[in-house]
Each structure stands twice: as structure tokens, then as C-alpha cells.
C-alpha positions as CSV (number, residue, x, y, z in Angstrom):
1,M,0.0,0.0,0.0
2,F,2.9,2.4,0.8
3,R,4.5,1.8,-2.6
4,L,1.2,2.4,-4.3
5,M,0.7,5.7,-2.5
6,Q,4.2,6.8,-3.3
7,D,3.4,6.4,-7.0
8,E,0.4,8.7,-6.7
9,E,0.6,12.4,-6.9
10,A,-1.6,14.3,-4.4
11,P,-4.4,16.1,-6.3
12,R,-4.8,19.9,-6.0
13,T,-7.4,21.0,-3.5
14,P,-10.5,23.0,-4.5
15,L,-9.0,26.1,-3.0
16,Q,-5.8,25.7,-4.9
17,L,-7.8,25.2,-8.2
18,N,-9.9,28.3,-7.5
19,M,-6.8,30.3,-6.6
20,D,-5.2,29.2,-10.0
21,K,-8.4,30.4,-11.8
22,L,-8.3,33.7,-9.9
23,A,-4.7,34.3,-10.8
24,K,-5.3,33.5,-14.4
25,K,-8.2,36.0,-14.6
26,L,-6.2,38.7,-12.8
27,S,-3.3,38.2,-15.2
28,I,-5.5,38.5,-18.3
29,F,-7.2,41.6,-16.9
30,S,-3.9,43.1,-15.9
31,F,-2.3,42.6,-19.3
32,A,-5.4,43.9,-21.1
33,F,-5.5,47.0,-18.9
34,I,-1.7,47.6,-19.2
35,S,-2.0,47.2,-23.0
36,V,-4.7,49.9,-23.1
37,V,-2.6,52.3,-20.9
38,F,0.5,51.6,-23.0
39,G,-1.4,52.4,-26.2
40,L,-2.9,55.6,-24.8
41,G,0.5,56.7,-23.7
42,L,1.9,56.3,-27.1
43,Y,-1.0,58.0,-28.6
44,Q,-0.6,61.0,-26.3
45,G,3.2,61.2,-27.0
46,I,4.3,60.2,-23.5
47,P,8.0,59.1,-23.5
48,L,8.4,55.3,-23.8
49,Q,10.4,55.1,-20.5
50,K,7.6,56.8,-18.6
51,I,5.0,54.6,-20.1
52,F,7.0,51.5,-19.2
53,N,7.3,52.6,-15.6
54,I,3.6,53.2,-15.4
55,A,2.8,49.8,-16.9
56,V,5.1,48.0,-14.5
57,S,3.6,49.9,-11.6
58,L,0.1,48.9,-12.7
59,A,1.2,45.3,-13.1
60,V,2.6,45.2,-9.5
61,A,-0.5,46.9,-8.1
62,A,-2.9,44.5,-9.8
63,I,-1.4,41.5,-7.9
64,P,-3.1,41.1,-4.5
65,E,0.0,40.4,-2.4
66,G,-2.0,40.1,0.8
67,L,-4.3,37.4,-0.6
68,P,-2.1,34.4,0.4
69,I,-1.8,35.8,3.9
70,V,-5.5,36.3,4.2
71,V,-6.2,32.7,3.0
72,T,-3.6,31.2,5.4
73,M,-5.1,33.1,8.3
74,T,-8.6,32.0,7.4
75,L,-7.5,28.3,7.3
76,C,-5.6,28.7,10.6
77,L,-8.8,30.0,12.2
78,G,-10.6,26.9,10.8
79,I,-7.9,24.6,12.3
80,R,-8.4,26.4,15.7
81,R,-12.1,25.8,15.6
82,M,-11.7,22.1,14.7
83,A,-9.1,21.7,17.5
84,Q,-11.7,23.0,20.0
85,R,-13.9,20.1,18.8
86,S,-11.0,17.6,19.5
87,A,-10.1,17.3,15.8
88,L,-6.4,17.3,15.0
89,V,-5.6,18.7,11.5
90,K,-2.1,18.3,10.1
91,G,-2.4,20.3,6.9
92,L,-4.0,23.6,6.2
93,H,-5.5,22.4,3.0
94,T,-7.5,19.8,4.9
95,V,-9.7,22.4,6.4
96,E,-11.2,23.6,3.2
97,T,-11.2,20.2,1.6
98,L,-13.4,18.8,4.3
99,G,-16.1,21.2,3.3
100,C,-16.2,19.6,-0.2
101,V,-16.4,16.0,0.9
102,T,-19.3,14.0,-0.5
103,T,-18.0,10.4,0.1
104,I,-16.0,8.8,2.9
105,C,-14.3,5.5,2.3
106,S,-13.6,3.9,5.7
107,D,-11.7,0.8,6.8
108,K,-13.4,-1.4,9.3
109,T,-10.8,-2.6,11.9
110,G,-9.6,0.2,14.1
111,T,-11.8,2.8,12.5
112,L,-15.4,1.6,12.8
113,T,-14.4,-0.9,15.5
114,K,-12.1,-0.6,18.5
115,R,-9.5,-3.1,17.2
116,D,-9.6,-4.5,20.7
117,E,-10.7,-8.1,20.4
118,C,-12.0,-9.5,23.6
119,T,-13.5,-12.7,24.9
120,F,-17.2,-12.2,25.6
121,S,-18.5,-15.8,26.1
122,G,-17.5,-19.4,26.1
123,V,-18.9,-22.9,26.5
124,G,-17.6,-26.3,27.5
125,Y,-14.3,-25.4,29.0
126,D,-12.8,-24.8,32.4
127,V,-9.8,-22.6,33.3
128,D,-7.0,-24.5,35.2
129,S,-4.9,-21.8,36.8
130,G,-1.3,-22.3,37.4
131,K,-0.7,-24.6,34.4
132,G,1.3,-23.9,31.3
133,L,-0.6,-23.8,28.0
134,H,0.6,-24.3,24.4
135,F,-1.4,-22.8,21.6
136,T,-1.7,-23.7,18.0
137,S,-4.0,-22.3,15.3
138,G,-5.6,-23.3,12.1
139,Y,-7.8,-21.3,9.7
140,S,-10.5,-22.3,7.4
141,Q,-12.6,-19.6,5.8
142,K,-15.6,-21.8,5.1
143,A,-15.7,-23.1,8.7
144,N,-15.9,-19.5,10.0
145,D,-18.6,-18.3,7.5
146,A,-21.4,-19.4,9.8
147,V,-20.1,-17.5,12.9
148,T,-18.9,-14.4,11.2
149,K,-22.5,-13.3,10.7
150,L,-22.6,-12.7,14.4
151,L,-19.8,-10.1,14.1
152,E,-17.6,-12.5,16.1
153,T,-14.8,-15.0,15.8
154,V,-15.2,-18.4,17.4
155,V,-12.0,-20.2,18.6
156,C,-12.0,-23.9,19.3
157,L,-9.9,-24.9,22.4
158,A,-8.3,-28.3,22.8
159,R,-5.6,-29.7,25.1
160,G,-3.2,-32.6,25.0
161,S,0.4,-33.6,25.5
162,S,1.2,-33.0,21.8
163,L,-0.3,-31.6,18.7
164,Q,-1.2,-35.1,17.5
165,S,-3.2,-35.9,20.6
166,L,-5.4,-32.9,21.2
167,V,-8.7,-33.3,23.0
168,Y,-11.6,-30.9,22.4
169,Q,-12.3,-28.6,25.4
170,G,-14.8,-26.0,24.2
171,L,-15.4,-22.8,22.2
172,V,-14.5,-19.2,23.0
173,G,-16.3,-16.3,21.3
174,I,-14.1,-13.3,20.4
175,Q,-15.5,-10.0,19.3
176,D,-14.1,-6.7,18.0
177,P,-16.8,-4.3,19.2
178,P,-17.8,-1.2,17.3
179,R,-16.8,2.2,18.6
180,E,-19.5,3.9,20.6
181,A,-19.3,7.3,18.7
182,V,-19.4,5.8,15.2
183,A,-23.2,5.5,15.1
184,H,-23.7,9.1,16.0
185,A,-21.0,10.2,13.6
186,L,-22.7,8.3,10.8
187,D,-26.1,9.9,11.6
188,V,-24.5,13.4,11.3
189,L,-22.8,12.5,8.0
190,Y,-26.0,11.1,6.5
191,S,-28.0,14.1,7.6
192,T,-25.5,16.4,5.7
193,G,-25.7,14.3,2.5
194,V,-22.3,12.6,2.9
195,N,-22.1,9.0,1.7
196,V,-20.1,6.5,3.7
197,K,-18.6,3.3,2.2
198,M,-16.9,0.5,4.2
199,V,-13.8,-0.8,2.4
200,T,-12.4,-3.9,4.2
201,G,-10.4,-7.0,3.5
202,D,-12.7,-9.1,5.8
203,A,-15.4,-11.5,4.7
204,M,-18.7,-10.3,3.4
205,E,-20.7,-11.6,6.5
206,T,-18.3,-9.9,8.9
207,A,-18.3,-6.6,6.9
208,C,-22.1,-6.5,6.6
209,A,-22.6,-7.4,10.3
210,V,-20.3,-4.5,11.4
211,A,-21.9,-2.1,9.0
212,R,-25.4,-2.8,10.3
213,A,-24.2,-2.7,13.9
214,V,-22.9,0.9,13.5
215,G,-26.0,2.0,11.5
216,M,-24.8,2.0,7.9
217,H,-27.4,1.6,5.2
218,V,-26.7,-1.8,3.8
219,S,-28.8,-3.3,1.0
220,P,-28.3,-6.6,-0.8
221,G,-27.4,-4.8,-4.0
222,G,-24.9,-2.5,-2.3
223,V,-22.3,-5.2,-1.4
224,F,-19.4,-5.9,-3.7
225,S,-16.2,-8.0,-3.5
226,G,-12.7,-7.1,-4.6
227,N,-12.8,-9.9,-7.3
228,H,-15.8,-8.1,-8.8
229,L,-13.9,-4.9,-9.0
230,D,-11.3,-6.6,-11.2
231,S,-13.9,-7.4,-13.8
232,V,-15.2,-3.8,-14.3
233,D,-13.6,-0.6,-15.7
234,D,-13.5,2.8,-14.0
235,N,-16.8,4.0,-15.6
236,Q,-18.6,0.9,-14.3
237,L,-17.0,1.3,-10.9
238,A,-18.2,4.9,-10.8
239,A,-21.7,3.6,-11.4
240,I,-21.2,1.0,-8.7
241,M,-20.0,3.6,-6.2
242,R,-23.4,5.3,-6.4
243,E,-25.1,2.2,-5.0
244,A,-22.4,0.5,-3.0
245,T,-22.1,0.6,0.8
246,V,-19.7,-2.3,1.6
247,F,-16.7,-3.5,-0.3
248,Y,-15.3,-6.7,1.1
249,R,-12.2,-8.9,0.4
250,V,-10.4,-6.0,-1.1
251,A,-6.7,-5.6,-1.6
252,P,-4.8,-2.4,-1.1
253,R,-4.8,-1.8,-4.9
254,H,-8.6,-2.0,-4.8
255,K,-8.8,0.5,-2.0
256,L,-6.7,3.0,-3.9
257,R,-8.7,2.5,-7.0
258,I,-12.0,3.0,-5.1
259,V,-10.7,6.3,-3.6
260,K,-9.4,7.6,-7.0
261,V,-12.7,6.8,-8.8
262,S,-14.7,8.4,-5.9
263,S,-12.7,11.6,-6.1
264,N,-13.1,12.1,-9.9
């Protein structure tokens, strides 16, 4: 993911684009006005040196030297207001860019959830304190599909003197709970017209369960896999983005592509 990000050039912010347009318009207006003054000076017989000095003075006066300072101070005031609301902003351009956001692509683990997996229930086992334990693990995606619908991971416990003679002991349920403030934040975003997409590498059942738990609007036609993204072009992906809510089993290259298409 880091290598992919290094190859991408950061797009110019809306404020930077508007500043470029303003500078272009001011330049055209200045050159046009200076040309008129220069022509009038020649017509009235004013010495060429004097006309040139007047033209240069007008060109310098037409450039608003204080505009960058005013823009910077305005953005700093915006950062101060956001800091009062416990929002840390690293770049000045982020302040004005946030006002133009229409879509948020969020990861699941650590963003919508706490990334703090904890044991919440168990059955069929007993804790023997004071004894050493050896752990081993095995993973089967199909075996976990039934339990991931519950937003949980179920771990099977076994014991024995060796890995070849393990005896089943019970099951432990492990859950990565959603963050408490996420549901309220989503309500605020939806009320302002901002769309929220979950982009995760987890299974479909897990992704949809977490999305519904935090209050995201999940519909059967709004869930897409990373493999499906490989079979569509950018125009088709842009159409998918209008309906999609959850993207599951996505790789870093898929995430980057989703963000690029969303920002165009």
C-alpha cells in the first residue's frame, strides 16, 4: 500500500484550483489594462520610458500580495475551531477540503471498530490456573462463515500432550466491538448528505454485520467484492459507487482505485 501511495501524486485541493483560476483571470485583466494604458500613452506622445514605468507599476499593483496571507489566516482559524472540537488537523488544505467531501471510504478494523478483540462468552471449558498452556492455530474460511454473521470469531480450544493428541475442550467467542461514537457520527454524516462506504479485507458476512451494527445503510445490491472490481472498468466502478455501501475482500490496490474513482 505504501508503494502504491508513493506512485500517486496528491491532487490539488478545490481552494488551490480556485486560486489558480483567480490568478489567471487577474493576469488576463492586468495585461489587457496595461496594453490599453500603453497604447494611450503612445497616442498622447508620452515618453516610452515613462509609459513603461507606469505599466510596471500597474502590473505590480494588480497583484493582491495580501491574498495568500488572508487565505492562510482563514485556514488557521478553521484549524483552531476544529481543535476546539477535538479534531487534529495536520495540513492547512485539509480544512477547506473537508467542506467539499461528498463520500467517505472507511476501513473497518480500528476505524469503525475498536481493534480490541475481547472474549465475551465461552462454553464447554474450564480454566485451570497455574498450568502452562501451548497454543496452535488453524484457519478455514468456510468453517468460519457461519459464525462471522454474528460479528464474532469463534475459537476452538483443545488440550493434549502433543499436537497429535489434542482433546476438544470448548469454544470461545471473540469480538471486536464497534466504537461507541461511530453510530452518532454516521447519523450526522448522513444528515448532511455525505455517503459512507466501508472498504475492508474481511469476509462479506463480517463486513455487513459490522456495517449494520454501526448504523450504515446496507442493502443486498450494495455489497461488492474485490474480485468483482477486477472485472469492471472505471466507468462501471463509478456507477457501482453510487449504489455500493460495503466492499469486502479488497486488496490495497482495490482501496486505492475506489478512492481515485470516488474523487473524480
